Every structure is written in C-alpha cells, then in structure tokens.
C-alpha positions in Angstrom: -59.6 -19.1 35.8 -62.8 -21.0 35.4 -62.7 -23.7 32.8 -59.0 -24.7 33.3 -59.3 -27.7 35.6 -56.1 -29.6 36.3 -57.7 -32.9 37.2 -57.3 -35.9 34.8 -61.1 -36.7 34.8 -63.7 -34.0 34.9 -67.5 -34.0 35.2 -69.5 -33.0 32.2 -70.2 -29.3 32.0 -73.8 -28.0 32.3 -75.1 -25.7 29.6 -73.7 -22.2 29.7 -76.1 -19.3 29.9 -73.9 -16.4 29.1 -71.1 -15.5 26.7 -68.5 -14.3 29.2 -66.2 -15.8 31.8 -63.4 -14.3 33.8 -59.7 -14.9 33.6 -57.3 -15.2 36.5 -57.2 -11.4 36.7 -60.9 -11.0 36.9 -61.2 -9.7 33.3 -64.0 -10.7 31.0 -63.2 -13.5 28.6 -65.3 -14.0 25.5 -67.1 -17.3 25.1 -69.1 -18.0 21.9 -70.5 -20.8 19.8 -68.2 -21.2 16.8 -68.9 -23.0 13.5 -71.1 -26.1 13.9 -70.1 -26.7 17.5 -73.1 -26.0 19.7 -71.3 -25.2 22.9 -69.6 -22.0 23.9 -65.8 -21.9 23.8 -63.2 -19.4 24.9 -61.9 -17.4 21.9 -58.1 -17.0 21.6 -57.0 -13.4 21.0 -53.3 -13.6 22.1 -51.3 -16.8 21.3 -48.6 -16.0 23.9 -51.2 -15.6 26.7 -53.0 -18.8 25.6 -49.8 -20.8 25.9 -49.0 -19.2 29.3 -52.4 -20.2 30.6 -52.4 -23.7 29.2 -49.0 -24.5 30.8 -49.8 -22.8 34.0 -53.2 -24.4 34.6 -52.8 -27.8 33.0 -49.1 -28.3 34.0 -48.6 -30.9 31.3 -45.1 -31.8 32.4 -46.4 -33.1 35.7 -48.9 -35.4 34.1 -48.3 -39.0 32.9 -47.7 -39.2 29.1 -49.4 -41.9 27.0 -52.2 -42.5 29.6 -54.5 -44.0 27.0 -52.1 -45.7 24.6 -49.1 -48.1 24.7 -46.5 -47.5 22.0 -44.9 -51.0 22.5 -48.1 -52.8 21.6 -48.9 -53.9 18.1 -52.6 -53.0 18.6 -54.9 -50.8 20.7 -58.4 -51.7 21.7 -61.0 -49.0 22.4 -64.8 -49.0 22.8 -66.5 -46.3 20.8 -69.9 -45.8 19.2 -71.1 -49.2 20.4 -68.1 -50.9 18.7 -64.9 -52.5 19.9 -62.2 -51.0 17.8 -58.9 -52.7 17.2 -56.2 -50.2 16.0 -53.0 -51.8 14.7 -49.7 -50.0 15.3 -46.1 -50.5 14.0 -43.9 -49.7 17.0 -40.7 -50.6 15.0 -41.3 -47.7 12.7 -40.9 -45.2 15.5 -37.1 -45.6 15.2 -37.3 -43.9 11.8 -36.8 -40.1 11.9 -39.9 -38.0 11.6 -42.3 -41.0 11.8 -45.0 -40.4 14.5 -48.1 -41.8 12.7 -47.1 -45.4 13.2 -48.6 -45.5 16.8 -51.5 -43.9 18.6 -51.1 -40.8 20.8 -53.3 -39.6 23.6 -54.5 -36.7 21.6 -56.1 -39.1 19.0 -58.0 -41.0 21.7 -59.0 -37.8 23.4 -60.3 -36.3 20.2 -62.1 -39.4 19.0 -63.9 -39.8 22.4 -64.6 -36.0 22.5 -66.4 -36.2 19.1 -68.5 -39.2 20.3 -69.4 -37.4 23.5 -70.2 -34.2 21.7 -72.7 -36.1 19.4 -74.2 -37.8 22.5 -74.7 -34.4 24.1 -76.3 -32.9 21.0 -73.4 -30.5 20.4 -72.3 -32.0 17.0 -73.9 -33.9 14.2 -71.9 -35.9 11.7 -74.6 -37.8 9.9 -73.9 -37.5 6.1 -71.3 -34.7 6.7 -68.2 -34.5 4.5 -65.2 -34.9 6.8 -61.5 -34.8 6.1 -59.0 -36.1 8.6 -55.4 -34.7 8.2 -52.4 -36.7 9.3 -54.6 -39.7 10.1 -51.8 -42.0 11.1 -53.4 -45.1 12.5 -56.9 -43.8 11.7 -58.7 -43.9 15.0 -60.3 -40.4 14.8 -61.5 -41.0 11.2 -63.0 -44.4 12.0 -64.9 -42.9 15.0 -66.2 -40.1 12.7 -67.4 -42.7 10.2 -69.2 -44.6 12.9 -70.9 -41.3 13.9 -72.3 -41.1 10.3 -69.7 -39.0 8.5 -68.5 -39.4 5.0 -64.8 -39.5 5.8 -61.6 -39.1 3.8 -58.7 -40.2 5.9 -55.4 -38.7 4.6 -51.7 -39.0 5.2 -48.4 -39.4 3.4 -47.9 -42.2 0.9 -45.8 -44.4 3.2 -48.4 -44.2 6.0 -51.4 -45.4 3.8 -50.9 -49.2 4.2 -51.3 -49.2 7.9 -54.1 -46.6 7.7 -56.1 -48.7 5.2 -55.6 -51.8 7.2 -57.2 -50.2 10.2 -60.1 -48.8 8.2 -60.8 -52.2 6.7 -60.5 -53.9 10.1 -62.9 -51.6 11.9 -65.4 -50.4 9.3 -67.6 -53.0 7.7 -68.5 -51.3 4.4 -71.5 -53.5 4.0 -73.0 -52.4 7.3 -71.7 -48.9 7.5 -74.3 -46.3 6.7 -71.6 -43.7 6.0 -68.3 -44.1 4.1 -64.6 -44.0 4.8 -61.9 -43.8 2.1 -58.1 -43.4 2.4 -56.2 -40.8 0.3 -52.7 -39.5 0.0 -52.3 -35.9 1.0 -49.0 -33.9 1.5 -49.5 -30.7 3.4 -48.7 -27.6 1.4 -49.4 -29.2 -2.0 -52.4 -28.2 -4.1 -55.4 -30.0 -2.7 -57.3 -32.3 -5.0 -60.6 -31.0 -6.4 -62.7 -33.8 -4.9 -61.6 -32.8 -1.4 -62.7 -29.2 -1.8 -65.7 -29.4 -4.1 -67.8 -29.2 -2.1 -65.9 -28.0 0.9 -65.8 -30.3 3.9 -68.2 -29.8 6.7 -65.5 -30.9 9.2 -61.7 -31.2 9.2 -60.2 -33.2 12.0 -56.6 -33.6 13.1 -54.8 -35.0 16.2 -51.1 -34.5 17.0 -50.7 -32.5 13.8 -49.0 -29.6 15.5 -45.6 -31.0 16.2 -42.9 -29.1 14.3 -42.4 -25.4 13.4 -41.2 -26.5 10.0 -44.6 -28.1 9.2 -46.7 -25.2 10.5 -46.9 -23.2 7.3 -47.7 -26.3 5.2 -50.4 -27.4 7.7 -52.0 -23.9 7.7 -51.9 -23.8 3.9 -53.7 -27.1 3.7 -56.3 -26.1 6.3 -56.9 -22.8 4.3 -57.3 -24.6 1.0 -59.7 -27.2 2.4 -61.9 -24.8 4.5 -65.0 -23.2 3.2 -67.4 -20.8 4.9 -69.3 -23.6 6.6 -66.3 -25.8 7.6 -65.6 -26.5 11.3 -62.1 -27.7 12.2 -61.2 -29.6 15.4 -57.5 -30.1 16.2 -56.2 -31.9 19.3 -52.6 -31.4 20.2 -50.1 -32.9 22.7 -48.7 -30.2 25.0 -45.0 -31.0 24.4 -43.5 -27.8 23.0 -45.0 -24.4 23.9 -43.0 -22.6 21.2 -44.4 -24.8 18.4 -48.0 -24.5 19.5 -47.6 -20.7 20.0 -46.2 -20.4 16.5 -49.0 -22.4 15.0 -51.7 -20.2 16.8 -49.9 -17.1 15.6 -49.8 -18.2 12.0 -53.3 -19.7 11.9 -55.0 -16.7 13.5 -54.2 -14.7 10.3 -56.8 -16.9 8.6 -59.0 -18.5 11.3 -61.0 -17.6 14.4 -59.8 -20.1 17.0 -61.5 -21.2 20.2 -60.2 -23.3 23.1 -62.5 -26.2 24.0 -62.7 -26.5 27.8 -62.0 -30.0 29.3 -65.4 -29.9 31.0 -66.9 -30.5 27.5 -64.7 -33.5 26.8 -65.6 -37.1 27.4 -65.4 -37.4 31.2 -63.3 -40.6 31.1 -60.9 -39.3 28.5 -59.4 -36.1 29.7 -55.7 -35.3 29.9 -53.7 -32.3 31.1 -51.2 -33.1 28.3 -53.8 -32.4 25.6 -55.6 -29.4 24.2 -58.5 -29.2 21.8 -59.1 -26.2 19.5 -62.0 -25.4 17.2 -61.3 -23.2 14.1 -63.4 -21.6 11.4 -62.3 -19.3 8.6 -62.5 -15.6 9.4 -65.2 -15.2 6.8 -67.4 -17.6 8.8 -70.0 -16.6 11.4 -70.0 -17.5 15.1 -72.7 -16.9 17.7 -72.5 -14.9 20.9 
C-alpha cells in the first residue's frame, strides 16, 4: 500500500495530483483535503481495517520506543521554530498510577515537529489562530504552536498544571511572543468553560491522549464540545494497544470525519513507526476532494 513506509526517516512527499490511492488489494482509497490542512490524507472508513494496516505496515513492536525522548532525564532539549526549547520532566512521578504527563513521549515530539514542518510547507497556518491543546502534559506541542503564532490554551488536570506552567514560562517569553499561551485546568467529560468554545477553536491538538478505553468516551465528549464547523483536530498517538485505538476510532467516527496523515508528510527527521497522526473534523464540516 502506497503511503505506509516502514522506515524511521522518510523523505518529504511531493504534492499529490489526484484524490485516490490504492490499498494492498489494488482497491481505490479516498484521499482528500480535510479541514484547514492543505494536503490530501487517507480517509478512515473502517476502524478495524485501519488498525490492521497500521500494525501490518508500521510494525510498531519491532521499532525502538522513546527514540526522541529520555524518561530518566529531568529535561529534554529540542530545536523548534528557531528556538532551543528546554522541557522539564518529573520522572519520579511516573511511579504514580495513571500519571503519564510527567514526561515527554515520542508522539509529542513527532506532532510538534509535524506542525512546524506543515507550516514551513504551506500546509497549515497558525498565525492568530485560537488553539486548544488537550492533555498537554509537559507542554511541548502547545509551546511549538505558540511559536508558530497561535493563541494557545494548554490544558490538563489540576495536578499537572505546575509542571506545565513552568515549561510555558521557561520557553515562551511573553514580552517577545507575538502570540499568546495560557494554562488552564480541563477534565475530559466535564462541561467545557465558555471561553474555550466561544468562539470555537481553529485547532485542537493532542499527543498520547488515546491511552485507555476508560478515557475514550470522555475524550470524545470533550472533542465534540470544543469543536465547531471550522475546527481542525490533530491527534498523535503511540501505537501501544491496538484495541484501545480501534475503540477510539469507532467511537469518534460517530461524530467526526477522520483522516490518517501519511508519514511522508511529517518532518523527515522526526518519523516513527510507533506513532500515528490523525486529522479530524466534525461531520458537519466540509472537506475537499
């Protein structure tokens, strides 16, 4: 199947001229532009088939985990948007049940660098765009979005906010930033605060937010509340548990059109067979053939 390369680093894809590709059986696969993302992506129509193809072509279990991060380190350094970012971590918190946002994961690095690359390639524009990040954790993705010009609200649970705010304050100089970045508490499944949805965000971002079947309904509820007709969502997930990801896709497809972003569209130096990126828009939204 074209577009499912199993190499760790992949050259940038040339512009696509048509809206169809072929799967491994030679059948036509729909590719369209979706939401504000100006590149064609493969639309997901069958969650079970999508999972089968992801695991068959990317073979995540045979790829090295944590290729771009170090969970034992107290900080992570990354060049992005002309800045040297220093993201603090609290590895000791990983011993607490259910705590994953205390350290960075590959999906966050991959998503952040994907956004930067997409802007460089003219596929996305964040300048002055209202952006909400869910499950921000250490805040790398939200910081990169702010450096790209977005008006970002980074959200997470109350006990995650201290580390999140520290990383925002460390990496984003409010006096020099032409955009903005604020930190806010948000519990998935709760009623979303008015300021987050009036007006609706232009973008919603999330990395490693699909990790538990128990959290799927609350995540989808929050995505549905936050999203308007013009909202584009980017979610990057670690390919750990096929059942959890399939369950998410199955639930989310009731409310959203979902596309799979091919790795040839990612930053060529930040690709991983253990990560997938999806783009979502509400079913009332338009997408281009």
